C-alpha positions in Angstrom: -42.9 15.5 28.1 -41.8 19.0 26.3 -40.7 18.9 22.6 -36.8 19.3 22.3 -34.6 19.4 19.3 -31.2 18.2 20.0 -28.1 18.7 17.5 -25.6 15.8 17.9 -22.1 16.0 16.6 -19.6 13.3 16.6 -16.1 13.9 14.5 -14.3 11.1 13.4 -10.7 11.1 11.3 -12.1 11.4 7.9 -15.8 12.0 8.6 -18.3 13.8 10.9 -21.5 12.7 11.8 -24.5 14.8 12.8 -27.9 14.1 13.8 -31.0 16.3 14.7 -33.2 14.6 17.1 -36.7 15.6 18.4 -36.4 14.4 21.6 -34.7 10.8 21.0 -36.4 10.7 17.5 -34.1 11.2 14.7 -35.2 13.8 12.5 -32.1 14.1 10.3 -28.8 12.0 10.1 -25.7 12.7 8.2 -22.6 11.1 7.7 -20.3 14.2 6.3 -17.5 12.6 4.4 -14.6 15.0 4.2 -12.2 15.4 1.1 -8.9 13.6 2.4 -6.7 16.0 0.2 -8.3 19.0 2.1 -7.9 17.5 5.7 -4.2 16.5 4.5 -3.7 20.1 3.8 -3.9 21.2 7.6 -1.1 21.0 9.7 -3.0 19.7 12.5 -6.4 18.4 13.4 -7.2 21.8 15.2 -6.8 23.3 12.0 -9.7 21.6 10.6 -12.0 23.2 13.0 -13.4 26.1 10.7 -13.8 23.6 7.7 -15.9 21.0 9.6 -17.9 23.9 11.3 -18.6 25.0 8.0 -19.5 21.7 6.5 -22.2 21.2 9.0 -23.7 24.6 8.7 -23.7 23.9 5.3 -25.8 20.6 5.9 -28.2 22.3 8.0 -28.7 25.1 5.5 -29.5 22.4 2.7 -32.4 21.0 4.8 -33.5 24.7 5.8 -33.0 23.8 9.4 -32.1 26.9 11.5 -29.8 26.7 14.5 -32.2 28.8 16.4 -34.6 25.9 16.5 -31.7 23.9 18.4 -32.5 23.6 22.2 -29.2 21.7 23.2 -25.9 20.8 21.3 -24.3 17.1 22.5 -21.0 16.8 21.2 -18.6 13.8 21.3 -15.7 14.4 24.0 -12.1 14.5 23.1 -8.6 14.0 24.8 -9.1 15.9 28.3 -7.8 15.0 31.3 -9.1 11.6 32.7 -12.5 12.4 34.3 -15.4 10.0 35.6 -18.2 8.9 33.2 -21.0 11.8 32.7 -21.9 14.7 30.9 -19.9 17.8 31.0 -20.7 21.3 30.0 -18.2 23.0 27.5 -16.3 25.6 29.1 -13.1 27.7 28.9 -10.9 25.4 30.5 -12.1 22.6 28.1 -11.9 24.6 25.1 -8.1 25.6 26.2 -7.3 22.0 26.7 -8.6 20.9 23.2 -7.3 23.7 21.6 -3.8 23.2 22.5 -4.0 19.3 22.4 -2.8 19.4 26.1 -3.6 15.5 26.3 -3.0 14.7 22.8 -4.4 15.4 19.1 -7.5 13.3 18.0 -10.5 14.2 15.7 -12.6 13.9 18.7 -10.9 17.1 20.0 -13.1 19.0 17.4 -16.4 18.1 19.1 -16.5 20.6 21.8 -14.9 23.2 19.7 -17.4 23.1 17.1 -20.6 22.9 19.6 -19.6 25.8 21.6 -19.3 27.8 18.3 -22.5 26.7 16.8 -24.3 26.8 20.4 -24.2 30.8 20.3 -27.2 30.5 17.8 -29.4 28.2 19.6 -32.0 28.8 21.9 -30.2 28.1 25.0 -26.5 28.9 24.0 -25.4 25.5 25.7 -23.0 22.9 24.6 -22.1 19.7 26.3 -20.0 16.7 25.9 -20.6 13.1 27.1 -18.5 10.2 28.2 -15.3 11.2 26.4 -12.5 8.9 25.1 -10.9 9.7 28.5 -13.4 8.5 31.0 -11.4 7.0 33.8 -13.1 4.5 36.2 -10.3 1.9 36.1 -9.4 0.4 39.5 -6.2 1.4 40.8 -4.3 -2.1 40.3 -5.3 -2.0 36.5 -3.3 1.4 36.0 -0.1 0.0 37.2 2.3 -0.7 34.4 5.3 -2.6 35.8 7.8 0.7 36.0 7.4 3.9 38.0 8.0 5.9 35.1 4.8 4.6 33.2 1.3 4.1 33.7 -1.6 2.8 31.9 -4.3 5.3 30.8 -7.7 4.6 29.4 -8.3 6.1 25.9 -11.3 4.3 24.2 -14.8 4.3 22.9 -16.6 5.3 26.0 -19.2 6.7 24.9 -20.4 3.7 22.3 -19.5 1.1 25.1 -21.7 2.8 28.0 -24.6 3.3 25.4 -24.2 -0.3 24.3 -24.1 -1.6 27.8 -27.3 0.2 28.8 -29.2 -0.9 25.6 -28.3 -4.4 26.5 -29.3 -4.0 29.9 -32.8 -2.8 29.2 -33.3 -5.5 26.6 -32.9 -8.1 29.5 -35.1 -6.0 32.0 -32.0 -5.2 34.3 -30.3 -2.0 35.2 -26.6 -1.3 33.7 -25.5 -0.9 37.5 -26.8 -4.5 38.2 -24.7 -6.6 35.7 -21.2 -7.3 34.6 -20.2 -7.0 30.7 -17.3 -7.4 28.6 -17.7 -5.2 25.5 -15.6 -5.0 22.4 -15.6 -2.1 20.1 -14.2 -2.9 16.7 -13.6 -0.1 14.6 -10.5 1.9 13.3 -9.2 1.1 16.5 -10.3 -1.7 19.1 -11.3 -1.1 22.5 -12.2 -3.9 25.3 -13.7 -3.0 28.4 -14.5 -4.8 31.7 -17.9 -3.5 33.0 -18.5 -4.3 36.6 -21.8 -2.8 38.0 -21.8 0.2 35.9 -18.1 0.9 35.8 -15.4 0.3 33.4 -12.8 -1.3 35.8 -10.3 -2.1 33.3 -10.0 -1.0 29.6 -7.2 -1.2 27.1 -5.8 2.2 25.6 -7.3 1.7 22.2 -5.0 4.7 20.6 -1.3 4.5 22.1 -0.4 1.2 21.4 -2.4 -1.2 24.0 -4.3 -4.1 23.1 -5.3 -5.9 19.7 -4.0 -4.8 16.2 -6.7 -3.0 14.1 -7.0 -1.5 10.6 -4.9 1.4 11.5 -3.5 0.9 15.0 -0.7 -1.8 15.8 -1.9 -2.6 19.3 0.7 -3.8 21.8 4.1 -4.6 19.9 7.0 -6.6 21.6 8.8 -4.0 24.0 12.4 -4.9 23.2 11.8 -4.5 19.5 10.3 -1.2 19.8 13.1 -0.1 21.9 15.5 -1.3 19.2 13.8 0.4 16.5 13.8 3.6 18.2 17.5 3.6 18.6 18.0 2.3 15.4 18.4 5.7 13.5 16.2 4.5 10.6 13.1 6.4 12.1 12.0 9.8 13.7 9.9 10.1 16.4 6.7 10.9 14.6 7.4 8.0 12.1 7.5 5.6 15.1 4.4 7.0 16.5 2.8 6.8 13.0 3.5 3.1 13.3 1.2 2.7 16.5 -1.6 5.2 15.1 -2.4 5.8 11.5 0.2 3.6 9.9 0.1 0.4 12.0 -2.3 -2.7 11.6 -3.7 -3.2 8.3 -2.5 0.0 7.0 1.1 -1.5 7.5 0.4 -4.7 6.2 -1.7 -3.8 3.2 -1.8 0.0 2.7 -5.2 0.4 3.5 -7.7 0.8 6.5 -10.7 -0.7 4.9 -11.6 -3.8 6.4 -13.9 -4.6 3.7 -11.0 -4.4 1.1 -9.0 -6.6 2.9 -11.7 -9.1 3.7 -12.4 -9.4 0.1 -9.0 -10.0 -0.8 -8.9 -12.8 1.8 -12.1 -14.4 0.1 -10.2 -14.3 -3.1 -7.4 -16.4 -1.8 -4.9 -14.0 -0.4 -3.4 -16.0 2.5 -1.7 -13.2 4.1 -5.0 -11.1 4.5 -6.5 -14.0 5.9 -3.8 -14.4 8.6 -3.8 -11.0 9.8 -7.9 -10.9 9.8 -7.5 -14.1 11.9 -4.7 -12.4 14.3 -6.9 -9.5 14.8 -9.9 -11.5 15.8 -7.6 -14.1 18.0 -6.1 -11.0 19.7 -9.7 -9.5 20.4 -10.6 -12.8 21.7 -7.4 -13.2 24.0 -8.0 -9.7 25.4 -11.7 -10.3 26.3 -10.7 -13.4 28.2 -8.3 -11.2 30.1 -11.1 -9.0 30.8 -13.1 -12.1 32.0 -10.3 -12.6 34.5 -10.7 -8.8 35.7 -14.3 -9.6 36.7 -13.2 -12.8 38.4 -15.2 -14.9 35.9 -18.4 -13.3 36.7 -19.7 -12.2 33.2 -23.2 -11.9 32.2 -22.7 -11.4 28.4 -20.1 -10.4 25.9 -21.0 -7.4 23.5 -19.2 -7.0 20.0 -19.8 -3.5 18.7 -18.5 -0.9 16.3 -18.4 -1.1 12.3 -16.4 -4.3 11.8 -19.0 -6.0 14.1 -21.3 -6.1 10.9 -18.7 -9.1 9.6 -20.1 -12.2 10.4 -16.8 -14.1 9.8 -14.8 -12.2 12.5 -17.9 -12.2 15.0 -17.7 -15.9 14.6 -14.2 -16.3 15.2 -14.4 -14.4 18.3 -17.7 -16.3 19.4 -15.7 -19.7 19.2 -13.0 -18.4 21.3 -15.0 -16.5 24.2 -18.5 -18.1 24.4 -17.4 -20.4 27.1 -17.0 -17.5 29.3 -20.5 -16.0 28.8 -23.3 -15.5 25.9 -22.1 -13.1 23.4 -24.4 -10.6 21.8 -23.8 -8.4 18.6 -24.4 -4.9 18.2 -23.0 -3.7 14.8 -22.2 -0.2 14.1 -22.3 2.8 16.5 -25.1 4.0 18.6 -23.0 7.2 19.6 -25.6 10.0 17.9 -28.6 8.4 19.8 -26.7 8.2 22.9 -25.8 12.1 22.6 -29.3 12.7 22.2 -30.4 10.5 25.2 -28.2 12.5 27.5 -29.4 15.8 26.1 -32.9 14.9 26.6 -32.1 14.0 30.2 -30.3 17.0 30.6 -33.4 19.3 29.2 -35.9 17.2 31.3 -34.0 17.8 34.6 -33.2 14.3 35.0 -29.5 14.6 34.6 -27.2 17.3 36.0 -24.1 18.5 34.0 -20.4 18.1 35.6 -17.9 20.8 35.5 -14.6 20.2 33.8 -11.7 21.7 35.8 
């Protein structure tokens, strides 16, 4: 196999993770934690582009690694039009949709924007995204919302869920396309998907008010109460949207989205903290149960991943509720940089072909 260098970029709400891989071997990884005061000084996430790009360049300069040595750049995908799973070359249409926040604003939108700018200095000049948060493989029946004015749409941790699914399949000597899984990603947001033979046939919208509560999102809320608060005259549209994303969940109850901080408070006797942690675990397990129904009970395994999966307490709570469905395995943290590098290597090796975003 040829010797390739791959740069991976994964922007999050307050940090940007980057990695340099020699084929699939990590040479350098870094979580660049951004100054929240600087981030808050920008009127939109898109305006953070130059600041975050420069931060990446500074990290590469600090280790004396030249972009000219990079063969390909692989970035996390953002809020685009719903598209099938796969690899997509960054093109003008994609840049236009992300730059104008056509489908919504999220830090992941910056991935392709930064990647395509830096790609001009690499040996190939190419930049790609993999399994963006808008991957849509949902069966039609799962998209029906209950009124023709509404439609269920997926926004979730597609990259990590797909990567963990393939990792688990390989560990049992099977192909991802031959098994059925329920995968729950527990982070700032929570997404739970039903994976049937290599396709995610149902999943909650982890960004816009659907599914379990999380450290910074409210999840599904009682619809009548939402209507009442919208017309109460006490809140503007932006404030209500923040209740759903950013200032919901733990942020609303405790003023922090730091799970470890809330857990410490619970361990020192704060009953409200313990109640909300238990409520999140309960809702995650309950939603996983609904995904078992979507798979008609044919479930090979339940996989728990994401940063909060490092916590044994919440994993045990979920296990007690769902392990009657299928065995549960835990993959703490995220495997997204490695997943990006793997797809980049398959592209460079000719095993994969990139799709076109239109």
